N, C-alpha and C positions, 0 to 999 in steps of 0.2 A: 130382170129387176126384180121380179117377184121372188126368183130363186134366191137372190142374195138377201132378201129381206127375211126369209124363212130361214136362212142359214145362220144368219146374225142372231135372230131370235133364240135359235136351237143354242148357239153358243152361250148367249146370256143365261139361259135357264140352266145349263150344265155349271156355269159359274156360281149361279145361286146356290144350287145344290152342294157344291164343293164347300162354299162358305158356312154352309148350315150343317155340316159334321163337326162333332165334338173335337175340340183340340187336345190330343192325347199326349203333347209333347210336355217337356218340363215347364214348370213356373215357379215363380218366386210369391210366397205369401206376403200379403200386406199387412204387417202388424200395427195396429193403431196405437196412439199414445196410451200407455199404461201407468196405473200406479201399483205399488206394492202392498199388499195387505196381508194380515195374519188374524186369525179367531182364537181365543182363549176363553174356555168355559169355567166360569168362577161362581156356578149355580150349585150350592150345596145340598139342596132339597128336592132335586128332581131327577129325571133320567139324564142320559147322554144326550147331546144335541147334533142337529145337523143344520148346515146353513146352505141355503140354495138362493140363487139370484133369479128372479123370475122374469126378466125384462130383456135378457139376451143370453145366449149359450157360448158363441165364440169368445175366446180369450177372457174367460171366466172361470173361477177355480171350481173345480167339481170334487176336491179331496176334503172339504171339511165336513165329513161325515162321521156319525157316530162318535163325536168328541167327548170322551168322558170328564167327568168334574176333575179339575186339577191337571187338565191336558190342553193342548192346542192342536189344531188342525192340521192333518198330515202335510209334510213339506216344509212347515213354517212359513216362510214369506212367499206369496204367490203373486203372479201379475195378474192384474185386473184391468179390463178396459176401461179407460178413465170416463168421467163423467157423472151425472146423476144416475145412480144406480140404485134400484129397489131390490130388496132382499128380505127373505123371511127366515126366522130360526123356528125349527122344528123339534119336538122330542124325538128321540131315537130309542127303540127298545126292542131287543131281540131275546126271544124266550127259546131257548136251543135252537131249532131251525126255523122257528116260526117269528114272523114280524107282525105283531098284533096291530090292527089297524089304529085303535085309540092311542097306542104308544108311538104311534110314527106318522100322525097327521095334526097332534095338537100343536097350534101356532102359539109360539112364547113371544114372538116379536116380529112386526111387519114395518119396516122403516125405508127410507130414501135418504140417501146421502150423496153429496158432491164429492167423488173421489178424484182430486187434481193429478194430473200427468206428473210422473217423476217423483212423487211423494210417497214416504212409507206412512202405513196407517196400522194401529192395532185395534181390533173390534175386540173389546173387552166385555164379556157378559158377566154383570155382577149382581149380588144381592140375593134375595129370596123371592121365590115364585108364589109362595103361600101368602093369603091374604092374611094381614095382621102382623107378618113377619117384618122386621126392618133391620138392615136397609131393603126396600122394595127393588125388586128386578128391574134392571135397566141394560140399554146397550150404550157403553160409552165408547164412542169412536174417536180416537185423537190422532194428531199427527205424531208420529214416532221414529222419527229417522235417527238411527243410532250414530254416535260420534265417530270420527275417523279411527283408524286403528291407532293404537299407542305404539310407539318406538320401542318402549321396553315395557315388559309386563302385561297386564290385562287391565281391563276394564270392567267393573261390577256394579251393577244397580239393584237396589232392594226395593221391591213393589209390595206395599202391604194391603193384603185382602184378608186378613185373618178377623172376620168380623166376631166381636164378643170376646175376644183374648187379648191379653198383653203378652209379649214374649221379649225375649234376648235372642238375636241370631249371632251364631259363633261360626266362623270358619277355620277349620283346621286341616292340615295334612292327614291323609288316610291311616298314617301309622298313629296319630293322636286320637283316633277314632275307637278308642275302647270304652266299655260301660264299665263302670266301677261302682260295686255295692257295699257301702260302708256301714255296719250295724254294731252297736254296742252288744257283745254277747255275754259279759260277765262270767265267763268260764273259768273256774280254777283247775290248772294243770298241776298235777302232784308232780314229785320228783320222780326223774326217769321214765315218765308216761310218754307213750307216742300217742298223739292226738292228730285224728283226721278231721280237718274242716268240713262241716256240711256244704255240700257242693252248691246248693240253691240252683241258680241259673249258669253256674259256672260250667264250662267245657271241659275242666278237668277237676279232679280232687287234689287238696293239698295236705300233705302230711308234715307234721311238726313235731321233732323230738327235742324235749326240753330238761334241763337238770335241776330246775327249781319251780317253786310254785309261784305261778304269775296270773294275772287276768290280762286277758288279750282282746283286742278288736277283731272280730272277723272281717277279713277284706277278700272280696271275690271278684274276679276280673276274667272277662270272656270278650272275643270279637263279636261284634254285632253284625247283621245284615243291613240293607238299605234303610229298611224300616224296622225300628227296635221292638224289643220285647215288652211285654207289660211288667210292672214290679213283681218281685218275687213274693212267695207266700211267707207269712209268717211276720209281716210287718216291716221288712226290709224297705229301705228308702233309697231308690236311685238318686246319687249325688255323684256329680262330676268332680273331678279334681282340677285345679286351674290348669296344669299343664298339659290336661288331656282335652280340652275343649276349643284351644286354638284362640283367635283373636276376635273380641267382640266387634262386630262391624254395624249393626242396627240393632235398635230398640222400637218395638211397636207397640202402641195403645190400641185398643179395641177401633177397627176401621169403621168408617161409615160406608162408601162405596168405592173404595180404591183411591189409597193415598201413598204416594211415594213416601218412603222412609229415608232414603238414602240415595241421592243422585250417582251417577257414574263417577266410581272413584278407582284411582289406580291401585292395583294390587299385584305382587309379585305372582310370576308364573309357577304354579305346582300342581299336583294332584291333590284335590281339596275334597272335603266333605262338610256340609252344612249341618249345624245341630241348633235345635230350639230348646230354651230352657224358660222355666218361668221368669218372668221380669224381675231384674234384680237379684237372681239367685243362680245357683248352679244346679237347682233340682230339674230334672229332665222332663220334658213335654213328650216324651216317648219318640222322637224322631231325630233320625240321622239319615240325611241322604247324600249319595256321592255325587258332586258334581261332574259334568261331562269331561271325559277324556279327548282331547281332541288328536288329530294326526298332522305330523309336520309335513310340509310340501315336499314333493319329490318331482323328478324330471317327468313324469308321468301324470301325476295327481295334484290338484291344489290343496291348500292345506284346509284340513276342518277343524273349526274352532273348538276351545276347550280352555279350560283354567290352567292346563298346562303348556299351551302354547301361545307363545309371545304374540300379540297383535291382536288377540281376540277380545271381542266385545260381549257381555253376557248380562242377563237380568235373573235375580232370585226372586220368584213371586212366592210370597207367603200365603198360604191358604187355611182355613179353619177346617174342622173336622166334618165329615157328612152328617146332616141332620137325621136323627134317629127316628126310624120308621119310613125313611125315603129310600129310593131303589139302592141296594148293594151298601146300606149303611151299617150293616152289621160285620163288615169284612174288617180285620185287624187294622189293615193301613188305611181305613176310612174313619177310623173312631179317633182318631188323633189328627191334629194339626199336620201340614206337611209342605214341602218347598218343590217348586218346579223351577228348573234352570231353563232358560232357553238361549240359544246362540243368537244373538242380535247381529253380529258381523264376524265373519271369518277374515283371517288375514290376506290381504291382497296377494296375487301370484307374483313372485320375482323371477323365476326361472322361465326362460322362453320355452315354448312347447316344442 
């Protein structure tokens, strides 16, 4: 009997040891209820920013790092474990290969927010961080689920963050994206004289041969890049022609802390560029930004949203210039207002994988 008891005890011990060994087989991760979030940096007077959730690591975005002014966290919409979530926003600075402590540990915001499962949220960091500048910096967290994809064309919303300026926003095709300088020259060309127009900022010289004495206006045209050039020397005024700017879709007054100028509105599908001009005129504010070009669905890949892809939903965020004296404020692209286009929703897949 004693032998049986010892044998039974040994068997139980071996069983216990076997159960204590780690399970190296396959397993299915348990995904908790999640919300969908994105972060947009609209702070014109400080460094780039980094968002860190400080209450949990799993199922939490780790890609909202080094977000520059007028940009959004990598990946756009990201899944976030739902619930009351606490996070901080830090400044982010990189000098060559160094990350100075002061530039990467300053806390700009520390907040807790209840992100509900299944809902979309935009975390919009707006305003100015410097004392006395208005509007003051704040985190605006709002439910922001994009509308369903349209059956035809696209949907485009305009969100005004252009503190301190008024503007008109035009959307035109890329072929309409020409800068035209019109200047009164008052130059008399004598009979049978070949006259070469001063190029200014033009990409080519224009030679005109005439047979009479006339007074002409100098017209210079040139393709521009995503962000336009400054006005030419000699007093040239950069003025668009109506046929070149496209369609006026929004006009904005100086914003307080983020005001929607135009709700989602149907637009035809096309490769587009956005232009900002002074309110009520065609005088440029020095900005032309190409809207995202998407990719059509294939048997292997889902569609990527863009103004040229039917069923896409987008937002044009209008930003001010970078504050003089702040980080990177002297770069040409930062000395003017500008536009950020985000893909809020790509077309749903229709081809079976």
